[in-house]
N, C-alpha and C positions, 0 to 999 in steps of 0.2 A: 263739125263732126266729119267722120270719114265720108259719109254719103254726100253731104253738102259740098265738101271740098272736091270730090270726084266729079259731081255734076257741074260745078263752077269751072272746072278745067277743061270740060269737053268743048271741042270746037263746034261752031254752028253748022253741023252737018246732020243728015238723017242718021239716027242710031238704030241698030238692029236690036232685037230682044236679047241676043247673046252678049252684046257689048254694052247694054244699058245698065248702069250701076243700080238703078231702081229695082230691077229684078233680083239682083244679088242681095240687096237689102231686104227685099220682100221675102225671099226664101229664108234668110236668117231670122226675120221677125216671126214667120210662120213656125219655124222650128222652136224658137224661144217661147211662143204662145203655147205650143203643145207641152213643152217642159213645165211651164208655169201652171198649166191646168192640172197636170199630174201631181205637182208639188202641192197645189191647193187642195186636192182631194185628200192627200196624206195629212196635210196640215189640219184640215177640218176634222178628220177622224181622231187625231191626237187631241184636238181642242175639246172634243166631246167626251173622250174616254179617259183622259188623264188629268192630273192636277198640273196645270201649266207652270205653276211656280216651282214645282219639284222636278218636272220632267226636263232633263237636259236635251233629249231628242227633240221635243217640241220647241224649245228655245232656239236650238240650232236651225230647225226647219223654218221657224218664224223669221229669223234674221236673214236666211238665204232667200226666202220668198220675197221679203220686202226689198232686198237688193235687186232681184230679178225684175220686179215690177218697176222700180226706179229706172233700171236700164232700158226696159221696153218703152217707158214713157219718153225717155230721151231719144231713142231710135225713131219713134213715131213723130216727135217734133222735128227731127232732121228730115224725114221723108216729106212732111208737110211743108217744110221750108223749100225743099227742091221743087215740089209741085208749084208753089207760089212763084218761084224763080222762073219756071218754064212758062207759066201763064203770063208773066211779065215780059218774056222775051220770045214771043211766038215766032219771030223771024229766025232767031238763032236755033231754037229747038222746034223742029217741024213735027209737032204732035197734034192730032186732031182732037176735037172736043170729047169724043167717046173715050179716048185713052186717058185724058186728064180726069174725066168723070169716074172712070174705073179705078184710077189710082186714089182719088179722093174717097171713093166708096170703101176701098180696102182700109185706108187709114181710119175712117169713121167706124167701120165695123170692128176693127182691131182695138180701137180706143175704147169702145163700149165694153168689149170683153175684158180688157185690162182694168177699166174703171169698176166693173162689177166685182172682180176679184179684190181690187183695192178696197172697195166699200165693205166687203165681207171681212177683210183682214183688219181694217181700222174702224169697223162699225160699232154701234152702241152695244149690241149684244156681246160682241167679242170682248170689248173693254170691260163689260160687266162680269163676264166669265173670268177674265184675267184678274180683276180686283177681288172677286170672290175666292179664287184659288189662293191669292196672296193672303187674304184674311184667314182662310182655312189653315194654311201652313203656319201662320203666326199663332193661331189659336192652338194648333197641335204642339207647336214649340213651347208656347206658354204653359199648356197643360203638362207637357213633359218636364219643363223646368219646375212647375209646381209639384208634380209627383216626386221629382228628384229632391226638392226641398223637404217635402213631407217624409220621404224615406230617410233623408239625412238627419232630420230632427228625430225620427223614430229610432234610428241607430244610436244617436247621441243620448237619447233618453234611456235606451236599454243599457248603453255603456255606463251612464251615470248610476242607474239602478244597480248594476253589477258591482260597480266601485263601492257604492254605499253598503251593499251586502258583504263584500269582502272586508270593508272597514269594520262593520259590526261584528263579523266573525272573528276578526283579529282582536277586537276589543274584548269579546267574550272569552276568547282563548287566553288573553292576558289576565283577565280577572280570575279565570279558573286556575291559571298558574299561580297567581297570588294566593288564592284560597288553599291550593295544595301545599304551597310553601308554608303558610301559617299552620295548616293541619300537621305537616311534618314537624314543624317546630313544637307544636303542642304535644304531639306524640313523643318527641324526644324529651320534653320536659316531664311528661308523665312517666316515661321510662326511668329518667333520673330519680324522680320522686319514689317510684316503686323500688328502685335499687337502694335508696337511702332507707326506706321503711324496712326492706328485707334485712339490711345490715343492722338496723336498730333492733329488729326482732331477734336476730341471731345473738346480738349482745345481751338482750334481756333474757333470752333462753339460757345463755351461758350463766348469767347472774342467778337465775332461778335454780339451775343445776347446782351451782356453788352453794346457794342457800339451802337446798335440800341436803347437800353433803354436810353442811354445818349443823343443820337441824338433827341429822342422823347421829352425828358425833355427840352433840349435846344431849340428845335423847339417851344415848348409851351412858353418858355420864350421869344423867338424871336417874336412869334406872339403877345405876350402881349406887347413887346416893340414896334412892328410895329403899333399896335393899338394906343399906346400912341403917337408914332411919327406922325401918321395920324392926330390925334387931334391937335398936336403941329404945324404941317405944315399949318394948317388952320390959324395960327396967324402970324403977321408980326414983332413980337418982336425979336430984334437982339440977345438978351441974350438967348432967347429960341432956336433960330437957332443954336447958338454955342453949346448949350447943346445937341441938337439933333445930330449935327455932332460928338461931343465927344462920345455920347452914341453909335453911329453907328460904330465908330472906336473901341470902347471897345467891341462891339458885334462881330466885325470881328476878333479881337484879341482872344476873347474867343473861337470862332469857330475854329480858327487856332490851339489853344492849345488842344481843344477836339479832333480834327482830328489827330494830331501828337502824342497824348498820347493814 
């Protein structure tokens, strides 16, 4: 790493605090630790207050925090390597035991802080919360799909019912049209029959009127004959009596013919 390469290239001379790469690396690690601690606080708040499977903000924060923790771990490994190198080359790097102990103590304290945050991020409770949020999201999605399916089935059933009702209405209207057509045909037939009856009645009325005229005429003739017969009955002549009887028979025959024709 950068820290390990810098210390390896330093000549074996006494280094001041301003030129020692350790202090530069230490300052960077201190700044990174403060940043990670702030991110960890925000991450924990989102973990407790939101559904982690649905919250994009939590997912971004979780990925960034994990990346920062990995980088801090690598930086601490580099600092530990430089401390080991200094301990192995006391002649080249003229540091007393107190300085080396101080640097080891910084690495140890920082590592405990990083490990505590790492344990919280990857711990059992966190994993349980993540799995619970995933199941909850899947359950909501499944319920939503189930509701959608029920709504879809309900709409389809309503549509089928409306289609059946329209079909039944169309069938009823078609049957009513057929009944009206038959009724119209029956009314037309009745009209034709009534017209034929009316024509027949007019013809019979005409025949009756003609019969009345014929009867009137024959009645006049009969009256005339009866008057003649009355005058003839007043005589005792045998020939006249035969003539009267013959005329009477003739009149009866004529009446018979008139009635039957």
